[in-house]
Residue, then its C-alpha position, 0 to 999 in steps of 0.5 A: m970141315p962142314e960137309l953137305p948136310e951142315v952147309e945145307t942146314v946153314r942155307r936153310g937157316l939163312a934163307p928166310v932172312l936173306t931171301g928177298a932182303a936188300i943189303a943196305r951196308v957192308e962192313v969188311n974188316r980185313p982185305n982177305l980170308r983164305f983169298p983176297f976179297p974181290e975188287g970193290f967187294a963191299r961196293r958191289l954188294t951194297g944196294q943189291t937184293v938177294i933173289s935166292l940162296a942156294r947150295r952147290a956142293k959145299y958152297l952157299l950161293a946168293d943170287l943177287s939183283s945185280g946179276e952176280v952171285l955171291a959164292m961163300h965157302l965156310g972153310m974149317t971155322g967159318r960161321f954165320t950168325i943172324h942178329a935181330p934188329d933193335g926191338g924186332t921179334p926173332q924169326a930166324p935161327k942162329i946158325t954156326a958151323s965150325p971145324g968138323a962141327f955144326y951147331y944150330n940154335k932156334v934163338l937169335a943172337p941178342q937183339g941190338a948192336v952186334a957185339p964185336s969180335p976180332h974174327d968178325h970179318v964181314l957184316l951184312h947189314l940188311a934193310s930189314g934191320a937184321t945183321i948177318v955176321y961172318n966170323d972165321a977164326r982161322r980164315f980158311g973160308f972165302m967169298e967170291l963174286v961171280d957173274r951169274a951167266t958164267l957160274d957153271s964155267h967158273p973155275l970154282f964150279r966147272n969141275i964139280g960133280v953130280e949133287p948126291l941129293g938130286n935125281a941124277l944119282g943112282g946105281a947106274l951113274l955110280r957104275q959109270l963114274f967108277t968104271g975102270k977106277a982102281a982107287p978105293l971106294k972111299a977115295a972115289l966117293l970123296d972126289q968132288r969131281l965125281i960127286a959133290g959135297l960128300g965128306n969123310i963122315y957121311v962117306s963112312e956112314a954110307l959105306h957101312r949102311a951099304g955093306l961095302s968096304p972103304w978099301r974095295k976098288a971103286g971099279t968093282l961095283d956090280e949093279v946091286d952094290a951100286e944101287r945099294l950104295a946110291a940109296a945109302i948115300r941119299d938116306v944118310l944125307t937126308e937124315a943128317v939134314a933133318a937132324g941139323g947136321s953133326t956136332l962133334k965138339d962140346f958146344h951149347h947155346a942158351d937153350g943147349a940146342l945142337g945138331y943131332f946126327q952124331h947120335a946116329f953114327r954107326v961107325y964114325d968115331r966109334a973105333g972099338a965099339p961093336c958093329p950095329t949091323l943086326g947079326c954081325s959080331g964084328v968090331i968097328a976098326r979105324a985106319v988112316q986112309s989118304g990122310r983121313s980117319t976111316f971107320w968100318c967093320e971088317s966083318c960085314q963090309r966087303 
């Protein structure tokens, strides 16, 4: 499932095309994704202007001129593709997110009519002539329309924790969030009620950079450990966004462009490899933790 860096990269790719754009027509090719579409979904979007495109945790949020917000979640296989208008000049990237992977291409899809796919479920035809297609083979993604005034109290968002790339995340806040928690550090970091948007890949990477074991009890962090972990989380996410996310499966567009952060992995999916920490003679281990693969170095992560 795409994590925060992948969703943020999708947002940055879509924003130049969507921000300020008027939605001229909407095609909805099935009644539901993971959940049914909101009542009157196409009608409520048609004619609206997208004021801004933001991200909250792993959600994309399109603020509409109607006062509603289009909340979008990619699930495991959801992807957006931008198609240029007929005869237009490509100005924005094609972006694709798929299970555990992210692909980023600097070339738009071919100009002209959108080639149909059985998994193209929502098409946003913009007044500019561009079309944004939402494709989702497994239909684990979903879309919802929420009143802007009640967004923070909506069931999807009211229990989401602090944004890890914001100014609020620091050592003091981590210690406050983890006080008294006997859960392992990795499980606590993946709890979306505490910290928003962190996933398996980047938690594993941040813990290794911070030298902290994923099995350590979250409530045992001291001040130094917590500051080191907060810095590692910010650094890993910032670098991943700059790299266009991580691509974990073979995928090539016409120019072969991909997300590149997977080349910077220190531990994730590197079981049996030497630990990259300077002076450490350990080997990367793998175990299943809360149903997910955990990668860490038993020698330098304490």
